[in-house]
C-alpha atoms as an extended CHARMM CRD file, in Angstrom:
* protein
*
        80  EXT
         1         1  MET       CA             -0.0440000000        0.0720000000       -0.1770000000  PROA      1               0.0000000000
         2         2  THR       CA              3.2020000000        2.7380000000        0.6100000000  PROA      2               0.0000000000
         3         3  THR       CA              4.3540000000        2.2500000000       -2.6140000000  PROA      3               0.0000000000
         4         4  THR       CA              0.8680000000        2.2540000000       -4.3760000000  PROA      4               0.0000000000
         5         5  ALA       CA              0.4310000000        5.8920000000       -2.2910000000  PROA      5               0.0000000000
         6         6  LEU       CA              3.4410000000        7.1870000000       -3.0390000000  PROA      6               0.0000000000
         7         7  ILE       CA              2.8140000000        6.8410000000       -6.9360000000  PROA      7               0.0000000000
         8         8  ILE       CA             -0.6150000000        8.7270000000       -6.2130000000  PROA      8               0.0000000000
         9         9  SER       CA              0.6730000000       11.3490000000       -4.3190000000  PROA      9               0.0000000000
        10        10  ALA       CA              3.3510000000       11.6890000000       -7.3670000000  PROA      10              0.0000000000
        11        11  GLY       CA              1.0080000000       11.4000000000       -9.7600000000  PROA      11              0.0000000000
        12        12  VAL       CA             -1.3460000000       14.1020000000       -7.3640000000  PROA      12              0.0000000000
        13        13  GLY       CA              1.7530000000       16.5380000000       -7.3040000000  PROA      13              0.0000000000
        14        14  VAL       CA              1.6050000000       16.5100000000      -10.6960000000  PROA      14              0.0000000000
        15        15  ILE       CA             -1.5350000000       17.3100000000      -11.5230000000  PROA      15              0.0000000000
        16        16  VAL       CA             -1.6320000000       20.0610000000       -9.1300000000  PROA      16              0.0000000000
        17        17  GLY       CA              1.3350000000       21.8010000000       -9.7110000000  PROA      17              0.0000000000
        18        18  ALA       CA              0.0870000000       21.4590000000      -14.2000000000  PROA      18              0.0000000000
        19        19  THR       CA             -3.8910000000       23.0840000000      -12.9840000000  PROA      19              0.0000000000
        20        20  SER       CA             -3.3430000000       24.2940000000       -9.2770000000  PROA      20              0.0000000000
        21        21  ILE       CA             -6.2510000000       22.9330000000       -8.4880000000  PROA      21              0.0000000000
        22        22  GLY       CA             -6.0570000000       22.1330000000       -4.0300000000  PROA      22              0.0000000000
        23        23  SER       CA             -4.5710000000       18.5010000000       -3.8610000000  PROA      23              0.0000000000
        24        24  GLY       CA             -7.2640000000       17.7450000000       -0.7750000000  PROA      24              0.0000000000
        25        25  SER       CA             -9.2700000000       17.4700000000       -3.7190000000  PROA      25              0.0000000000
        26        26  ILE       CA             -7.6760000000       15.4830000000       -6.2340000000  PROA      26              0.0000000000
        27        27  LEU       CA             -5.4190000000       12.5740000000       -3.7600000000  PROA      27              0.0000000000
        28        28  ALA       CA             -7.9060000000       11.8290000000       -1.0490000000  PROA      28              0.0000000000
        29        29  PRO       CA            -10.7970000000       10.8270000000       -2.6590000000  PROA      29              0.0000000000
        30        30  LEU       CA             -8.0830000000        8.8880000000       -4.7770000000  PROA      30              0.0000000000
        31        31  LEU       CA             -6.6030000000        7.3120000000       -1.9790000000  PROA      31              0.0000000000
        32        32  ILE       CA            -10.1090000000        5.8390000000       -0.5130000000  PROA      32              0.0000000000
        33        33  ALA       CA            -10.3210000000        4.7950000000       -4.3430000000  PROA      33              0.0000000000
        34        34  ALA       CA             -7.2490000000        2.7170000000       -3.6240000000  PROA      34              0.0000000000
        35        35  GLY       CA             -8.4760000000        1.3430000000       -0.1650000000  PROA      35              0.0000000000
        36        36  PHE       CA             -6.7060000000        3.1810000000        2.4730000000  PROA      36              0.0000000000
        37        37  GLU       CA             -8.9860000000        4.1850000000        5.1290000000  PROA      37              0.0000000000
        38        38  PRO       CA            -10.8860000000        7.6620000000        4.8030000000  PROA      38              0.0000000000
        39        39  LEU       CA             -9.3160000000        8.5250000000        7.6730000000  PROA      39              0.0000000000
        40        40  ALA       CA             -5.5980000000        7.8570000000        6.7830000000  PROA      40              0.0000000000
        41        41  ALA       CA             -7.2690000000        8.9470000000        2.9390000000  PROA      41              0.0000000000
        42        42  VAL       CA             -7.9840000000       12.7270000000        4.7800000000  PROA      42              0.0000000000
        43        43  GLY       CA             -4.7330000000       12.4440000000        6.7910000000  PROA      43              0.0000000000
        44        44  GLY       CA             -2.8180000000       11.6360000000        4.0880000000  PROA      44              0.0000000000
        45        45  ALA       CA             -3.7140000000       14.0720000000        1.1960000000  PROA      45              0.0000000000
        46        46  LEU       CA             -3.3250000000       16.8050000000        4.2400000000  PROA      46              0.0000000000
        47        47  VAL       CA              0.4750000000       15.4900000000        4.4000000000  PROA      47              0.0000000000
        48        48  GLY       CA              0.6550000000       15.5920000000        1.6080000000  PROA      48              0.0000000000
        49        49  GLY       CA             -0.2910000000       18.8030000000        1.0520000000  PROA      49              0.0000000000
        50        50  ALA       CA              1.6010000000       20.4670000000        3.1710000000  PROA      50              0.0000000000
        51        51  SER       CA              4.6530000000       18.7190000000        1.7460000000  PROA      51              0.0000000000
        52        52  MET       CA              3.8220000000       20.2020000000       -1.3970000000  PROA      52              0.0000000000
        53        53  LYS       CA              3.5860000000       23.4480000000       -0.1570000000  PROA      53              0.0000000000
        54        54  ILE       CA              7.0580000000       22.6900000000        1.9120000000  PROA      54              0.0000000000
        55        55  VAL       CA              8.8550000000       21.9810000000       -1.1330000000  PROA      55              0.0000000000
        56        56  SER       CA              7.9190000000       24.5140000000       -3.1220000000  PROA      56              0.0000000000
        57        57  ALA       CA              8.7180000000       27.7420000000       -1.0350000000  PROA      57              0.0000000000
        58        58  ALA       CA             12.2770000000       25.7220000000       -1.0940000000  PROA      58              0.0000000000
        59        59  ALA       CA             12.0510000000       25.9890000000       -4.5430000000  PROA      59              0.0000000000
        60        60  LEU       CA             11.0540000000       29.1990000000       -4.6040000000  PROA      60              0.0000000000
        61        61  LEU       CA             13.7880000000       30.3210000000       -2.1910000000  PROA      61              0.0000000000
        62        62  ALA       CA             16.1630000000       28.7670000000       -4.3250000000  PROA      62              0.0000000000
        63        63  LEU       CA             15.3400000000       30.6230000000       -7.6260000000  PROA      63              0.0000000000
        64        64  ARG       CA             15.0190000000       33.7720000000       -6.0170000000  PROA      64              0.0000000000
        65        65  ARG       CA             11.8860000000       34.1820000000       -7.3050000000  PROA      65              0.0000000000
        66        66  ALA       CA              9.7090000000       34.5480000000       -3.5330000000  PROA      66              0.0000000000
        67        67  TRP       CA             10.7790000000       37.7720000000       -3.1040000000  PROA      67              0.0000000000
        68        68  THR       CA             10.1530000000       38.9900000000       -6.0330000000  PROA      68              0.0000000000
        69        69  ALA       CA              6.3540000000       38.5420000000       -5.8300000000  PROA      69              0.0000000000
        70        70  ILE       CA              6.3050000000       40.0560000000       -2.8010000000  PROA      70              0.0000000000
        71        71  ARG       CA              8.0560000000       42.6830000000       -2.1250000000  PROA      71              0.0000000000
        72        72  PRO       CA              6.9790000000       45.5400000000       -4.4530000000  PROA      72              0.0000000000
        73        73  ALA       CA              2.9940000000       44.2000000000       -3.1990000000  PROA      73              0.0000000000
        74        74  SER       CA              3.8830000000       44.7470000000        0.5390000000  PROA      74              0.0000000000
        75        75  ALA       CA              5.9510000000       48.0620000000       -0.0370000000  PROA      75              0.0000000000
        76        76  GLY       CA              2.6670000000       49.0990000000       -2.7110000000  PROA      76              0.0000000000
        77        77  ARG       CA              4.8020000000       50.0370000000       -5.4480000000  PROA      77              0.0000000000
        78        78  PRO       CA              2.9680000000       47.6500000000       -9.0740000000  PROA      78              0.0000000000
        79        79  ASN       CA              4.8870000000       44.5270000000      -10.0250000000  PROA      79              0.0000000000
        80        80  PRO       CA              7.7670000000       45.4450000000      -12.9470000000  PROA      80              0.0000000000
């Protein structure tokens, strides 16, 4: 079951990245359909969503793009 969950999570990560749909609305139903208990599926969807956000934030910070999107808005200036 762990391998199935990892494969489903990787596929959901690609779908979420391509469409910007929330991971919980895709991942939880797929995990339930794969035979996981609903409580475990929802918990897995929460952990998956949180880990995707952490990885995305780290990637933006590594590329130094996070501050270019946030700074102009917080300073009251329009984006260049």
